[in-house]
C-alpha positions in Angstrom: 32.1 -39.4 -49.0 31.1 -35.8 -49.8 29.6 -34.0 -46.9 31.3 -36.2 -44.4 31.7 -34.1 -41.2 35.0 -35.8 -40.2 37.9 -33.3 -40.1 40.7 -34.8 -42.2 44.2 -33.6 -43.0 46.6 -35.0 -45.6 48.6 -36.5 -42.7 45.5 -38.3 -41.3 44.8 -39.7 -44.8 48.3 -41.1 -44.9 48.0 -42.5 -41.4 44.9 -44.4 -42.5 47.0 -46.3 -45.0 50.3 -46.4 -43.0 48.5 -47.8 -40.0 50.9 -50.5 -38.7 52.1 -49.3 -35.4 55.7 -48.1 -35.2 56.2 -49.3 -31.6 54.9 -52.8 -31.9 57.2 -55.8 -31.2 56.3 -57.9 -34.2 57.8 -61.2 -32.9 55.5 -61.0 -29.9 52.3 -60.0 -31.7 52.5 -62.2 -34.8 53.7 -65.5 -36.3 56.5 -65.0 -38.7 56.4 -66.6 -42.1 59.6 -68.5 -42.9 60.7 -70.2 -46.2 63.1 -73.1 -46.7 66.8 -72.2 -46.8 66.2 -68.6 -45.7 66.8 -67.2 -42.3 64.8 -64.1 -42.7 61.0 -63.7 -42.2 58.7 -62.9 -45.1 55.4 -62.1 -43.6 53.4 -61.6 -40.4 50.4 -63.8 -39.6 47.7 -63.1 -37.0 47.3 -65.7 -34.3 43.6 -66.0 -35.4 44.8 -66.8 -39.0 47.2 -69.4 -37.8 44.5 -71.1 -35.7 41.9 -71.1 -38.6 44.3 -72.1 -41.4 44.0 -75.8 -42.5 47.7 -76.4 -42.4 49.0 -79.4 -44.4 52.0 -81.6 -43.9 54.1 -79.1 -45.9 54.1 -76.6 -43.1 55.5 -76.5 -39.6 53.8 -74.3 -37.0 55.8 -73.3 -33.9 53.9 -71.8 -31.0 57.0 -71.0 -29.0 58.5 -67.5 -29.1 59.3 -66.3 -31.6 56.3 -67.9 -33.1 56.5 -69.0 -36.7 55.0 -70.8 -39.7 57.6 -72.5 -41.8 57.1 -73.9 -45.3 58.9 -77.2 -45.6 61.0 -78.2 -48.6 59.2 -81.4 -49.8 61.6 -81.4 -52.8 64.7 -82.0 -50.5 66.5 -79.1 -52.2 66.0 -80.4 -55.8 63.2 -77.8 -56.5 62.7 -75.6 -53.5 60.7 -72.9 -55.4 58.4 -75.5 -56.9 57.9 -77.1 -53.5 57.0 -73.7 -51.9 54.6 -72.8 -54.7 52.9 -76.2 -54.5 52.5 -75.9 -50.7 50.8 -72.6 -50.9 48.6 -73.6 -53.8 47.4 -76.8 -52.0 46.6 -74.7 -48.9 44.7 -72.0 -50.9 42.8 -74.7 -52.7 41.5 -76.1 -49.4 40.7 -72.6 -48.1 38.6 -72.0 -51.2 36.9 -75.4 -51.1 36.0 -74.8 -47.4 35.3 -71.1 -47.8 37.4 -70.3 -44.8 38.4 -66.7 -45.3 36.3 -63.8 -46.5 39.3 -62.1 -48.1 39.8 -65.0 -50.6 36.2 -64.5 -51.6 35.8 -68.1 -52.7 37.8 -67.7 -55.9 41.3 -68.1 -57.3 43.4 -65.1 -58.2 46.6 -64.3 -60.1 50.0 -65.2 -58.5 51.9 -62.6 -56.5 55.6 -63.0 -56.0 57.0 -63.3 -52.5 59.5 -60.6 -53.4 61.5 -60.9 -50.2 62.5 -64.5 -51.0 65.9 -65.4 -52.2 64.4 -67.4 -55.1 61.4 -67.0 -57.3 58.2 -68.2 -55.6 54.6 -67.0 -55.2 51.1 -67.4 -53.8 47.7 -66.3 -55.0 47.0 -62.5 -54.6 43.8 -62.8 -52.5 45.6 -64.9 -49.9 48.7 -62.7 -49.7 47.4 -60.5 -46.9 46.6 -63.6 -44.7 50.4 -64.3 -44.7 51.4 -60.7 -44.4 53.8 -60.7 -47.3 55.0 -57.6 -49.1 52.6 -56.7 -52.0 53.4 -54.6 -55.0 51.3 -52.3 -57.1 51.8 -49.8 -59.9 49.9 -46.5 -60.5 49.5 -43.9 -63.2 48.3 -40.4 -62.4 47.2 -39.0 -65.8 46.7 -35.3 -66.3 46.4 -32.7 -69.0 46.8 -29.0 -69.3 44.3 -26.5 -70.6 45.3 -23.7 -73.0 46.1 -21.4 -70.1 48.4 -24.0 -68.5 46.0 -25.2 -65.8 46.6 -28.8 -64.7 43.6 -31.1 -64.6 43.7 -34.7 -63.4 41.8 -37.7 -64.8 40.1 -39.3 -61.9 37.9 -42.4 -62.2 35.1 -43.6 -60.0 35.3 -47.2 -59.0 32.4 -49.6 -59.9 29.9 -50.3 -57.2 30.5 -54.1 -57.3 34.2 -54.0 -56.4 35.4 -55.8 -53.2 37.2 -52.7 -51.9 36.6 -49.0 -52.3 33.3 -49.6 -54.2 32.0 -46.4 -55.7 34.9 -44.3 -54.5 37.3 -42.1 -56.5 40.6 -43.7 -57.5 43.9 -43.1 -59.2 43.7 -42.9 -63.0 45.1 -46.4 -63.5 46.2 -48.9 -60.9 46.9 -52.6 -60.6 48.7 -55.2 -58.6 52.0 -56.5 -60.1 51.6 -60.1 -61.0 54.4 -62.6 -60.6 56.9 -62.2 -63.5 55.6 -58.8 -64.5 57.3 -55.4 -64.2 55.7 -52.2 -63.0 55.8 -50.7 -66.5 54.2 -53.8 -68.0 51.5 -53.6 -65.3 50.6 -50.0 -65.9 50.5 -50.5 -69.7 48.2 -53.4 -69.4 46.0 -51.6 -66.8 45.9 -48.4 -68.9 44.3 -50.3 -71.7 41.9 -52.4 -69.5 40.8 -49.6 -67.2 41.1 -46.4 -69.3 41.2 -47.4 -73.0 44.6 -45.8 -73.4 46.6 -47.4 -76.2 49.9 -49.0 -75.5 51.9 -46.9 -78.0 50.7 -43.7 -76.4 51.4 -44.9 -72.8 54.9 -46.2 -73.7 55.8 -42.9 -75.3 54.5 -40.6 -72.6 54.5 -42.4 -69.2 57.2 -41.5 -66.8 58.3 -43.6 -63.8 58.7 -41.1 -61.0 59.3 -43.0 -57.8 58.1 -45.5 -55.3 55.9 -45.3 -52.2 56.2 -47.7 -49.2 54.1 -48.1 -46.1 52.5 -50.8 -44.0 48.7 -51.1 -43.8 46.6 -53.0 -41.3 43.1 -53.9 -42.5 40.5 -52.0 -40.5 36.8 -51.6 -39.8 36.1 -50.4 -43.4 37.7 -53.5 -44.9 35.1 -56.1 -45.9 37.4 -59.0 -45.2 39.4 -60.1 -42.1 40.5 -57.3 -39.8 44.0 -56.7 -38.5 45.9 -58.3 -41.4 49.3 -56.8 -42.0 50.0 -55.6 -45.6 53.4 -54.1 -46.4 53.2 -52.3 -49.7 55.5 -51.1 -52.4 53.7 -49.0 -55.0 55.5 -47.8 -58.1 54.2 -44.4 -59.3 54.1 -43.0 -62.8 53.0 -39.7 -64.3 51.3 -39.5 -67.7 50.6 -36.1 -69.3 48.0 -36.6 -72.0 47.2 -34.5 -75.0 44.1 -32.4 -74.6 42.2 -34.6 -77.2 42.8 -37.9 -75.4 40.0 -38.8 -73.0 40.3 -41.9 -70.8 37.2 -44.2 -71.1 36.2 -47.3 -69.1 37.2 -50.5 -70.9 36.2 -53.0 -68.3 33.7 -53.4 -65.4 35.9 -51.9 -62.7 35.5 -48.2 -63.6 32.1 -46.4 -63.7 33.3 -43.2 -65.3 36.2 -40.7 -65.5 36.2 -37.0 -64.4 38.6 -34.3 -65.5 39.2 -32.5 -62.2 41.2 -29.4 -61.3 43.9 -29.8 -58.6 41.7 -27.9 -56.2 38.8 -30.3 -56.8 41.0 -33.3 -56.2 42.3 -31.7 -53.0 38.8 -31.1 -51.8 37.7 -34.6 -52.6 40.7 -36.0 -50.7 39.9 -34.1 -47.6 36.2 -35.1 -47.9 37.3 -38.8 -47.8 36.0 -39.5 -51.3 39.2 -41.4 -52.5 40.1 -45.1 -51.9 42.7 -45.0 -49.2 45.8 -46.2 -51.2 44.9 -44.0 -54.1 44.7 -41.0 -51.7 48.3 -41.8 -50.8 49.4 -41.7 -54.5 47.6 -38.4 -55.1 49.1 -36.8 -52.1 52.5 -37.9 -53.2 51.7 -36.5 -56.7 50.8 -33.1 -55.1 54.1 -33.1 -53.1 56.2 -33.8 -56.2 54.5 -31.2 -58.3 54.9 -28.5 -55.6 51.2 -28.3 -54.8 51.7 -29.4 -51.2 54.9 -27.8 -49.8 56.7 -27.1 -46.6 55.3 -23.5 -46.8 51.7 -24.5 -46.9 51.6 -27.8 -45.0 52.7 -28.0 -41.3 53.0 -31.8 -41.4 55.2 -31.8 -44.6 58.1 -33.7 -43.1 56.0 -36.3 -41.3 54.0 -36.8 -44.5 57.1 -37.6 -46.6 58.3 -40.0 -43.9 55.0 -41.9 -43.9 55.1 -42.6 -47.6 58.7 -43.8 -47.6 58.6 -46.2 -44.7 61.3 -48.9 -44.2 59.7 -52.2 -44.6 60.4 -55.2 -42.3 61.2 -57.7 -45.0 64.0 -58.1 -47.6 63.4 -55.8 -50.6 63.2 -57.0 -54.2 
């Protein structure tokens, strides 16, 4: 937070999020998640997770290298997606009933697609990191310009009760992409829920501007299990708002919004005041808008590589 004596750079902030080692041999360190009728892995599980998980008869666990957890097709090919969904749901239900994993938080959550699969299947969001599947999110960075052309960004502070990043600064609007939803649908919904921005205005003005990819490993600051592998695809959007439009909290996830200059955002980033994944989005915003450049940032090339990482699983 503000006043933190740690010396940060933009690259070190990116490394905090893109924290999965580049030199690790995944097959040796993790169990691979396999799906029926698919020869490619879809996630990495920690050995501790495999040991603790209450596996049902719908899964096969192999402890021989390369170690793996395979979902079995109980439908015999008649409804493979349905069999996969049912297998994960039964397992998550047991985890919740027995309160086995902190990250699940004893509650159900919306379905997240297993986007690397050949067919449509899903699992609950809170369980996704336990299986190491690729997760997707969508962000809006909203900004306005003063009469003299100065850019100012709308930055929220997260509510104190949230599971991650409680009380920290955040991207203007952000949300995980539910199974069956698109990035655009996600940001339109979240813009209303989190910032009271009407759908018509967002549809008219929002601009999809790219995608960020990296692989996180949950660390010491994460309240749940440590060492979980989380490959991420975040779709980023820009939204220039008229000067008379002011985002306002519309749910219990946002405490308040600040209208901050670029310099204030940069200072807050280097002070460690932003939630880690939102820091990545704002650094990428600064790169695209020519605020961080090769002329003023010695780590410019490495930074760009760290936010466009090749992921280990099939892409959607």
